[in-house]
C-alpha positions as YAML, in Angstrom:
chain: A
units: angstrom
residues:
- id: 1
  name: UNK
  ca: [83.64, 26.28, -29.98]
- id: 2
  name: UNK
  ca: [82.47, 24.33, -33.18]
- id: 3
  name: UNK
  ca: [83.98, 20.85, -31.75]
- id: 4
  name: UNK
  ca: [81.72, 21.91, -28.36]
- id: 5
  name: UNK
  ca: [78.48, 22.59, -30.67]
- id: 6
  name: UNK
  ca: [78.93, 19.14, -32.87]
- id: 7
  name: UNK
  ca: [80.22, 17.10, -29.47]
- id: 8
  name: UNK
  ca: [77.01, 18.27, -27.96]
- id: 9
  name: UNK
  ca: [74.23, 17.98, -30.73]
- id: 10
  name: UNK
  ca: [76.11, 14.54, -31.18]
- id: 11
  name: UNK
  ca: [75.33, 12.72, -27.43]
- id: 12
  name: UNK
  ca: [71.81, 14.75, -27.57]
- id: 13
  name: UNK
  ca: [71.26, 12.90, -30.14]
- id: 14
  name: UNK
  ca: [72.64, 9.54, -29.25]
- id: 15
  name: UNK
  ca: [70.61, 9.56, -26.12]
- id: 16
  name: UNK
  ca: [67.51, 10.86, -28.01]
- id: 17
  name: UNK
  ca: [67.25, 8.19, -29.37]
- id: 18
  name: UNK
  ca: [67.59, 5.49, -27.19]
- id: 19
  name: UNK
  ca: [64.85, 3.15, -26.18]
- id: 20
  name: UNK
  ca: [62.21, 4.99, -23.29]
- id: 21
  name: UNK
  ca: [61.92, 3.44, -20.21]
- id: 22
  name: UNK
  ca: [58.59, 3.29, -18.28]
- id: 23
  name: UNK
  ca: [58.77, 4.42, -15.23]
- id: 24
  name: UNK
  ca: [56.91, 3.09, -12.71]
- id: 25
  name: UNK
  ca: [54.65, 4.59, -10.28]
- id: 26
  name: UNK
  ca: [56.21, 5.52, -7.35]
- id: 27
  name: UNK
  ca: [53.52, 4.10, -4.84]
- id: 28
  name: UNK
  ca: [52.82, 0.74, -6.03]
- id: 29
  name: UNK
  ca: [48.93, 0.00, -4.66]
- id: 30
  name: UNK
  ca: [48.41, -3.25, -4.21]
- id: 31
  name: UNK
  ca: [44.66, -5.92, -2.74]
- id: 32
  name: UNK
  ca: [45.93, -5.33, 0.71]
- id: 33
  name: UNK
  ca: [44.48, -2.26, 1.74]
- id: 34
  name: UNK
  ca: [40.79, -3.47, 0.11]
- id: 35
  name: UNK
  ca: [41.31, -7.36, 1.56]
- id: 36
  name: UNK
  ca: [42.13, -6.13, 5.28]
- id: 37
  name: UNK
  ca: [38.78, -3.67, 5.20]
- id: 38
  name: UNK
  ca: [36.74, -6.69, 4.11]
- id: 39
  name: UNK
  ca: [38.08, -8.71, 7.39]
- id: 40
  name: UNK
  ca: [37.44, -6.37, 9.29]
- id: 41
  name: UNK
  ca: [33.95, -5.85, 8.16]
- id: 42
  name: UNK
  ca: [33.57, -9.70, 8.46]
- id: 43
  name: UNK
  ca: [34.98, -9.10, 12.29]
- id: 44
  name: UNK
  ca: [32.49, -6.68, 12.65]
- id: 45
  name: UNK
  ca: [29.72, -8.82, 12.04]
- id: 46
  name: UNK
  ca: [30.56, -11.39, 13.70]
- id: 47
  name: UNK
  ca: [31.43, -9.55, 16.71]
- id: 48
  name: UNK
  ca: [27.43, -7.92, 16.27]
- id: 49
  name: UNK
  ca: [25.91, -11.50, 15.56]
- id: 50
  name: UNK
  ca: [27.36, -12.97, 19.15]
- id: 51
  name: UNK
  ca: [26.47, -9.74, 20.58]
- id: 52
  name: UNK
  ca: [22.46, -10.44, 19.74]
- id: 53
  name: UNK
  ca: [22.46, -13.88, 19.93]
- id: 54
  name: UNK
  ca: [23.93, -13.38, 23.92]
- id: 55
  name: UNK
  ca: [21.13, -10.98, 24.15]
- id: 56
  name: UNK
  ca: [18.46, -13.09, 22.68]
- id: 57
  name: UNK
  ca: [19.77, -16.06, 24.76]
- id: 58
  name: UNK
  ca: [18.84, -13.88, 28.00]
- id: 59
  name: UNK
  ca: [15.68, -12.83, 26.78]
- id: 60
  name: UNK
  ca: [13.15, -14.96, 29.24]
- id: 61
  name: UNK
  ca: [9.87, -13.79, 27.73]
- id: 62
  name: UNK
  ca: [10.41, -13.89, 23.68]
- id: 63
  name: UNK
  ca: [11.24, -16.65, 21.56]
- id: 64
  name: UNK
  ca: [12.85, -15.40, 19.02]
- id: 65
  name: UNK
  ca: [12.82, -16.80, 15.11]
- id: 66
  name: UNK
  ca: [16.49, -16.02, 13.22]
- id: 67
  name: UNK
  ca: [15.51, -14.87, 9.45]
- id: 68
  name: UNK
  ca: [17.42, -15.57, 6.66]
- id: 69
  name: UNK
  ca: [17.83, -11.86, 5.69]
- id: 70
  name: UNK
  ca: [19.86, -11.15, 8.63]
- id: 71
  name: UNK
  ca: [17.89, -10.04, 11.43]
- id: 72
  name: UNK
  ca: [15.48, -11.79, 13.86]
- id: 73
  name: UNK
  ca: [12.51, -11.43, 15.05]
- id: 74
  name: UNK
  ca: [9.72, -12.30, 17.79]
- id: 75
  name: UNK
  ca: [5.92, -12.37, 17.75]
- id: 76
  name: UNK
  ca: [3.61, -10.24, 19.87]
- id: 77
  name: UNK
  ca: [0.60, -10.88, 18.11]
- id: 78
  name: UNK
  ca: [0.15, -13.94, 15.53]
- id: 79
  name: UNK
  ca: [-2.57, -14.57, 13.51]
- id: 80
  name: UNK
  ca: [-2.65, -18.01, 12.85]
- id: 81
  name: UNK
  ca: [-5.40, -17.64, 9.97]
- id: 82
  name: UNK
  ca: [-4.68, -17.97, 6.33]
- id: 83
  name: UNK
  ca: [-4.24, -14.03, 5.28]
- id: 84
  name: UNK
  ca: [-1.96, -13.16, 3.06]
- id: 85
  name: UNK
  ca: [1.08, -11.56, 3.80]
- id: 86
  name: UNK
  ca: [2.36, -8.21, 1.53]
- id: 87
  name: UNK
  ca: [4.36, -8.83, -1.79]
- id: 88
  name: UNK
  ca: [6.26, -6.82, -3.94]
- id: 89
  name: UNK
  ca: [4.05, -4.03, -5.17]
- id: 90
  name: UNK
  ca: [1.99, -3.76, -2.42]
- id: 91
  name: UNK
  ca: [0.96, -1.16, -0.68]
- id: 92
  name: UNK
  ca: [1.19, -1.75, 3.40]
- id: 93
  name: UNK
  ca: [0.20, 0.85, 6.07]
- id: 94
  name: UNK
  ca: [2.36, 0.15, 9.31]
- id: 95
  name: UNK
  ca: [3.29, 1.77, 12.74]
- id: 96
  name: UNK
  ca: [6.70, 1.21, 14.78]
- id: 97
  name: UNK
  ca: [9.01, 2.71, 16.71]
- id: 98
  name: UNK
  ca: [12.88, 2.33, 16.86]
- id: 99
  name: UNK
  ca: [14.84, 1.73, 20.00]
- id: 100
  name: UNK
  ca: [17.97, -0.03, 21.31]
- id: 101
  name: UNK
  ca: [18.73, -3.01, 21.94]
- id: 102
  name: UNK
  ca: [18.29, -2.20, 25.63]
- id: 103
  name: UNK
  ca: [14.58, -0.52, 24.89]
- id: 104
  name: UNK
  ca: [15.95, 2.74, 25.13]
- id: 105
  name: UNK
  ca: [13.39, 4.75, 22.55]
- id: 106
  name: UNK
  ca: [14.96, 6.35, 19.85]
- id: 107
  name: UNK
  ca: [12.53, 6.81, 17.39]
- id: 108
  name: UNK
  ca: [8.69, 6.44, 19.46]
- id: 109
  name: UNK
  ca: [5.46, 5.25, 17.03]
- id: 110
  name: UNK
  ca: [4.16, 8.68, 17.92]
- id: 111
  name: UNK
  ca: [7.01, 10.65, 16.71]
- id: 112
  name: UNK
  ca: [7.61, 8.15, 13.57]
- id: 113
  name: UNK
  ca: [3.28, 7.91, 12.83]
- id: 114
  name: UNK
  ca: [1.88, 5.81, 10.63]
- id: 115
  name: UNK
  ca: [3.71, 4.68, 7.47]
- id: 116
  name: UNK
  ca: [2.33, 3.89, 4.12]
- id: 117
  name: UNK
  ca: [5.17, 1.61, 2.37]
- id: 118
  name: UNK
  ca: [5.21, 0.04, -0.75]
- id: 119
  name: UNK
  ca: [6.86, -3.44, -0.60]
- id: 120
  name: UNK
  ca: [10.38, -2.93, -2.70]
- id: 121
  name: UNK
  ca: [9.26, -0.04, -4.16]
- id: 122
  name: UNK
  ca: [10.17, 2.46, -1.56]
- id: 123
  name: UNK
  ca: [13.21, 3.34, 0.74]
- id: 124
  name: UNK
  ca: [13.09, 1.87, 3.83]
- id: 125
  name: UNK
  ca: [14.90, 0.33, 6.21]
- id: 126
  name: UNK
  ca: [16.16, -3.13, 4.81]
- id: 127
  name: UNK
  ca: [15.88, -5.24, 8.10]
- id: 128
  name: UNK
  ca: [12.32, -4.09, 8.27]
- id: 129
  name: UNK
  ca: [12.15, -4.14, 4.06]
- id: 130
  name: UNK
  ca: [11.64, -8.12, 4.29]
- id: 131
  name: UNK
  ca: [10.86, -8.54, 7.66]
- id: 132
  name: UNK
  ca: [7.32, -6.82, 6.79]
- id: 133
  name: UNK
  ca: [7.10, -9.48, 4.26]
- id: 134
  name: UNK
  ca: [6.63, -12.21, 7.02]
- id: 135
  name: UNK
  ca: [3.63, -10.53, 8.59]
- id: 136
  name: UNK
  ca: [0.05, -10.49, 7.92]
- id: 137
  name: UNK
  ca: [-2.78, -7.86, 8.80]
- id: 138
  name: UNK
  ca: [-3.25, -6.72, 12.98]
- id: 139
  name: UNK
  ca: [-0.06, -8.60, 13.83]
- id: 140
  name: UNK
  ca: [2.36, -6.73, 15.48]
- id: 141
  name: UNK
  ca: [6.04, -8.27, 15.99]
- id: 142
  name: UNK
  ca: [10.06, -7.09, 17.19]
- id: 143
  name: UNK
  ca: [12.41, -7.01, 14.61]
- id: 144
  name: UNK
  ca: [16.64, -6.90, 16.15]
- id: 145
  name: UNK
  ca: [18.04, -5.87, 13.61]
- id: 146
  name: UNK
  ca: [22.16, -5.51, 13.12]
- id: 147
  name: UNK
  ca: [23.58, -2.11, 11.86]
- id: 148
  name: UNK
  ca: [24.37, -4.03, 8.76]
- id: 149
  name: UNK
  ca: [20.90, -4.41, 7.83]
- id: 150
  name: UNK
  ca: [19.61, -1.37, 9.20]
- id: 151
  name: UNK
  ca: [21.27, 2.15, 8.79]
- id: 152
  name: UNK
  ca: [25.28, 0.79, 8.87]
- id: 153
  name: UNK
  ca: [28.13, 2.83, 8.75]
- id: 154
  name: UNK
  ca: [26.60, 5.68, 9.04]
- id: 155
  name: UNK
  ca: [23.81, 5.41, 11.10]
- id: 156
  name: UNK
  ca: [20.90, 7.94, 10.58]
- id: 157
  name: UNK
  ca: [22.69, 11.17, 10.95]
- id: 158
  name: UNK
  ca: [21.04, 12.14, 13.68]
- id: 159
  name: UNK
  ca: [20.05, 9.57, 16.35]
- id: 160
  name: UNK
  ca: [20.92, 6.55, 15.79]
- id: 161
  name: UNK
  ca: [24.86, 5.85, 15.93]
- id: 162
  name: UNK
  ca: [27.20, 4.07, 13.63]
- id: 163
  name: UNK
  ca: [27.16, 0.84, 12.97]
- id: 164
  name: UNK
  ca: [24.29, 0.35, 15.83]
- id: 165
  name: UNK
  ca: [22.03, -2.23, 16.44]
- id: 166
  name: UNK
  ca: [18.36, -1.68, 16.61]
- id: 167
  name: UNK
  ca: [14.84, -3.03, 17.77]
- id: 168
  name: UNK
  ca: [11.70, -2.40, 16.19]
- id: 169
  name: UNK
  ca: [8.44, -3.33, 16.84]
- id: 170
  name: UNK
  ca: [5.86, -2.92, 14.04]
- id: 171
  name: UNK
  ca: [2.16, -3.23, 13.55]
- id: 172
  name: UNK
  ca: [0.96, -4.35, 10.18]
- id: 173
  name: UNK
  ca: [-2.29, -2.13, 9.90]
- id: 174
  name: UNK
  ca: [-3.47, -2.65, 6.71]
- id: 175
  name: UNK
  ca: [-2.53, -4.24, 2.74]
- id: 176
  name: UNK
  ca: [-3.54, -2.17, -0.34]
...
């Protein structure tokens, strides 16, 4: 019995002094999920842009201008004078509506009311934040905004759906 105890303690002593092996995680994570997500998003953006460009090509009434900020716009009324455009920090007063790409009203301008917005200082639709900077007082512009410059992956959690392209007709009433 004494030999068994000594033998057991000896075996324990030998194994307890052995070099520890690093444990490997059960599931190894890779960057493939992230790269697949990025690729999927790029394909979604390309598809949405193609859809918008096809829509614009079929519109025989309006002439659209491509913005470097990722949206398209068309003037309904344009001022040719040298009136200033709003800059960061300016408070603007505007009225606007939001429709889907087929001109079905999502939010009417009566529903949204007159909006006071401080340029680049307040939360507003990203595409319109840049679009308003192109305007002069009294101008009306219709913006076609892809989902990634509007409400994106979540919509507005009310009337605007996930990945929904929107149109918005904006009239700049005043710059303070």
